[in-house]
C-alpha positions as CSV (number, residue, x, y, z in Angstrom):
1,M,-173.9,173.5,111.1
2,N,-171.4,176.4,111.4
3,S,-172.1,179.9,112.6
4,K,-172.2,181.4,109.1
5,V,-174.9,179.1,108.0
6,V,-176.9,179.8,111.1
7,A,-176.5,183.5,110.6
8,R,-177.6,183.3,107.0
9,I,-180.7,181.2,107.9
10,F,-181.6,183.7,110.6
11,M,-181.3,186.7,108.3
12,L,-183.3,185.0,105.7
13,L,-186.1,184.1,108.1
14,L,-186.1,187.6,109.5
15,L,-186.3,189.1,106.0
16,L,-189.2,186.8,105.1
17,A,-191.1,187.6,108.3
18,A,-190.6,191.4,107.7
19,A,-191.7,191.1,104.1
20,A,-194.8,189.0,105.1
21,W,-195.7,191.7,107.7
22,A,-195.2,194.5,105.2
23,L,-197.3,192.8,102.5
24,A,-200.1,192.1,105.0
25,H,-200.2,195.8,105.8
26,R,-199.6,197.2,102.3
27,E,-203.3,198.3,102.0
28,T,-202.7,201.0,104.6
29,L,-199.8,202.4,102.5
30,S,-200.9,205.7,100.8
31,V,-199.6,209.2,100.1
32,E,-201.7,210.6,102.9
33,A,-200.5,207.9,105.4
34,L,-196.9,208.8,104.6
35,R,-197.6,212.5,105.0
36,G,-199.1,211.8,108.4
37,H,-196.2,209.7,109.5
38,L,-193.5,212.1,108.3
39,H,-195.1,215.3,109.6
40,A,-194.0,214.7,113.2
41,F,-190.3,214.4,112.2
42,G,-190.0,218.1,111.1
43,A,-186.5,218.8,109.7
44,L,-185.6,215.1,109.8
45,A,-188.5,214.2,107.5
46,P,-186.3,213.8,104.4
47,L,-184.0,211.4,106.1
48,V,-186.9,209.4,107.5
49,Y,-188.5,209.4,104.1
50,M,-185.4,208.0,102.4
51,A,-184.9,205.4,105.1
52,S,-188.5,204.3,104.8
53,Y,-188.3,204.1,101.0
54,S,-185.1,202.0,101.3
55,I,-186.8,199.6,103.8
56,A,-189.9,199.4,101.6
57,T,-187.8,198.4,98.6
58,V,-186.2,195.6,100.5
59,L,-189.6,194.4,101.7
60,F,-191.2,194.4,98.3
61,L,-193.6,197.3,98.9
62,P,-194.5,199.5,95.9
63,G,-192.0,202.3,95.3
64,S,-194.4,204.3,93.2
65,V,-196.4,205.4,96.2
66,F,-193.2,206.7,97.9
67,T,-192.1,208.5,94.8
68,L,-195.5,210.2,94.4
69,A,-195.4,211.1,98.1
70,G,-192.0,212.6,97.6
71,G,-193.4,215.0,95.0
72,V,-196.3,215.9,97.3
73,L,-194.2,216.4,100.4
74,F,-191.0,217.9,99.1
75,G,-191.8,219.3,95.7
76,P,-190.8,217.8,92.3
77,W,-187.1,218.4,92.4
78,L,-186.2,217.5,96.0
79,G,-188.9,214.9,96.0
80,A,-187.4,213.2,93.0
81,L,-183.9,213.4,94.5
82,Y,-184.9,211.9,97.9
83,A,-186.9,209.2,96.1
84,L,-184.0,208.3,93.9
85,I,-181.6,208.1,96.9
86,G,-184.1,206.0,98.8
87,A,-184.8,203.7,95.9
88,T,-181.0,203.3,95.1
89,V,-180.1,202.5,98.7
90,G,-183.0,200.0,99.0
91,A,-182.1,198.4,95.7
92,S,-178.5,198.1,96.7
93,A,-179.4,196.6,100.0
94,A,-181.6,194.0,98.4
95,F,-178.8,193.3,95.9
96,L,-176.3,192.7,98.7
97,I,-178.7,190.6,100.8
98,A,-179.2,188.3,97.8
99,R,-175.5,188.1,97.2
100,Y,-174.6,187.4,100.8
101,L,-177.4,184.9,101.5
102,A,-177.6,182.9,98.3
103,S,-175.0,183.7,95.6
104,G,-172.7,180.8,96.6
105,W,-175.5,178.3,96.8
106,V,-176.9,179.4,93.5
107,A,-173.5,179.4,91.7
108,R,-173.0,175.7,92.7
109,R,-176.4,174.6,91.5
110,V,-177.4,176.6,88.4
111,R,-177.0,174.7,85.1
112,G,-178.1,174.9,81.5
113,G,-180.2,177.8,80.4
114,L,-180.2,179.6,83.8
115,R,-176.4,179.5,83.9
116,R,-176.2,180.9,80.3
117,L,-178.7,183.7,81.3
118,I,-176.6,184.7,84.3
119,E,-173.4,184.6,82.3
120,G,-175.0,186.8,79.6
121,V,-176.1,189.3,82.3
122,E,-172.6,189.4,83.7
123,Q,-171.0,190.0,80.3
124,E,-173.3,193.0,79.7
125,G,-172.5,194.3,83.2
126,W,-173.8,197.8,83.9
127,R,-175.4,198.1,80.5
128,F,-177.8,195.3,81.4
129,V,-178.7,197.1,84.6
130,A,-179.2,200.4,82.7
131,F,-181.5,198.6,80.2
132,V,-183.8,197.0,82.8
133,R,-184.0,200.2,84.8
134,L,-185.0,202.2,81.7
135,V,-187.2,199.4,80.3
136,P,-189.2,197.9,83.2
137,V,-189.6,194.4,81.8
138,F,-189.1,192.8,85.2
139,P,-190.7,193.7,88.6
140,F,-188.4,196.3,90.3
141,N,-188.2,194.7,93.7
142,L,-187.7,191.2,92.5
143,L,-185.0,192.3,90.0
144,N,-182.9,193.8,92.8
145,Y,-182.6,190.4,94.4
146,A,-182.1,188.6,91.1
147,L,-179.2,190.8,90.1
148,G,-177.5,190.1,93.4
149,L,-177.1,186.5,92.2
150,T,-174.8,187.6,89.4
151,R,-171.2,188.8,89.7
152,I,-172.0,192.4,88.5
153,P,-169.8,194.7,90.6
154,T,-171.8,196.4,93.3
155,V,-170.6,200.0,92.4
156,Q,-171.6,199.5,88.8
157,Y,-175.0,198.2,89.8
158,A,-175.6,201.1,92.2
159,V,-174.4,203.9,89.8
160,A,-176.3,202.5,86.8
161,S,-179.4,202.1,89.0
162,F,-179.2,205.7,90.3
163,V,-178.7,207.3,86.9
164,C,-181.2,205.2,85.0
165,M,-184.0,205.4,87.6
166,A,-183.7,209.2,87.5
167,P,-186.2,209.7,84.6
168,G,-188.9,207.6,86.4
169,A,-188.3,209.3,89.7
170,L,-188.6,212.8,88.2
171,A,-191.8,211.9,86.3
172,Y,-193.6,210.4,89.3
173,A,-192.5,213.2,91.6
174,W,-193.9,215.7,89.2
175,I,-197.1,213.8,89.0
176,G,-197.4,213.8,92.8
177,H,-196.6,217.5,92.9
178,A,-199.1,218.3,90.2
179,G,-201.8,216.3,91.9
180,A,-201.1,218.2,95.2
181,K,-201.3,221.5,93.3
182,A,-204.6,220.5,91.7
183,V,-206.2,219.5,95.0
184,A,-205.0,222.7,96.7
185,G,-206.0,224.9,93.8
186,G,-202.9,227.0,94.1
187,A,-201.2,229.1,91.5
188,G,-199.2,227.2,88.9
189,T,-201.5,224.2,88.9
190,I,-201.8,224.2,85.1
191,R,-198.1,224.6,84.6
192,A,-197.4,221.7,87.0
193,M,-199.9,219.5,85.3
194,L,-198.5,220.2,81.8
195,V,-194.9,219.5,83.0
196,A,-196.1,216.2,84.6
197,L,-197.9,215.1,81.5
198,A,-194.9,215.9,79.3
199,L,-192.6,213.9,81.6
200,L,-195.0,211.0,81.7
201,A,-195.2,211.0,77.8
202,C,-191.4,211.0,77.7
203,L,-191.3,208.1,80.2
204,L,-193.8,206.1,78.1
205,F,-191.7,206.7,75.0
206,L,-188.4,206.0,76.6
207,P,-188.6,202.1,76.6
208,R,-189.1,202.1,72.8
209,L,-186.1,204.3,72.3
210,V,-183.9,202.3,74.6
211,R,-184.9,199.0,72.9
212,R,-184.1,200.5,69.5
213,I,-180.7,201.6,70.7
214,W,-180.0,198.3,72.5
215,R,-180.9,196.3,69.4
216,G,-178.8,198.5,67.2
217,G,-175.8,198.1,69.5
218,H,-176.2,194.3,69.6
219,N,-176.5,194.2,65.8
220,E,-173.4,196.3,65.3
221,S,-171.5,194.1,67.8
222,M,-172.6,191.0,65.9
223,H,-171.4,192.5,62.6
224,K,-168.0,193.3,64.1
225,D,-167.6,189.8,65.5
226,S,-168.5,188.2,62.2
227,G,-165.6,190.1,60.5
228,P,-165.4,191.2,56.8
């Protein structure tokens, strides 16, 4: 067994152990717990928050808690930005881990329907990434690893993820911000809640719009391919 294989096995076991530990302690993960952990870091809190979000994404922990916490801790705009950066870095890390650990092994073994599915994803490229980010038909954390098994370019994956996760990040950060305002009873509570509700409504409507555009694009492509 060569050193590359040993290194891959070690990394995989380390990742599985870390994910198991994180899942065993996920019940302690809450907005208040994150606030308590980050408070001690002062000016470095945004960097620690983004790094924590990235690690949580790799370890299959729920990102929604972190995004809500971003809105509570940093306000809706900076909170959304920090959450988006953390989620994108984490998603890219999971993508690269899957590609480094398993892509060659999978490429040699996939056949039939699975091969056709992967080839279809690769033909769509960044458009498929954009679609699944805007229409969450697959679990976010699992999808990051699954897409690493394709040959989608890393830069396309990261940019499409960053752009298309932005609506969800902004909506959840505003919800967290509005909740914090409501609890504190400060000025602007009603405005914050109305903005959060409006963004949530848009987020709920977005998948239907994206599906319609996606189907329309595919139908047009099919008509062009069929010729006159």
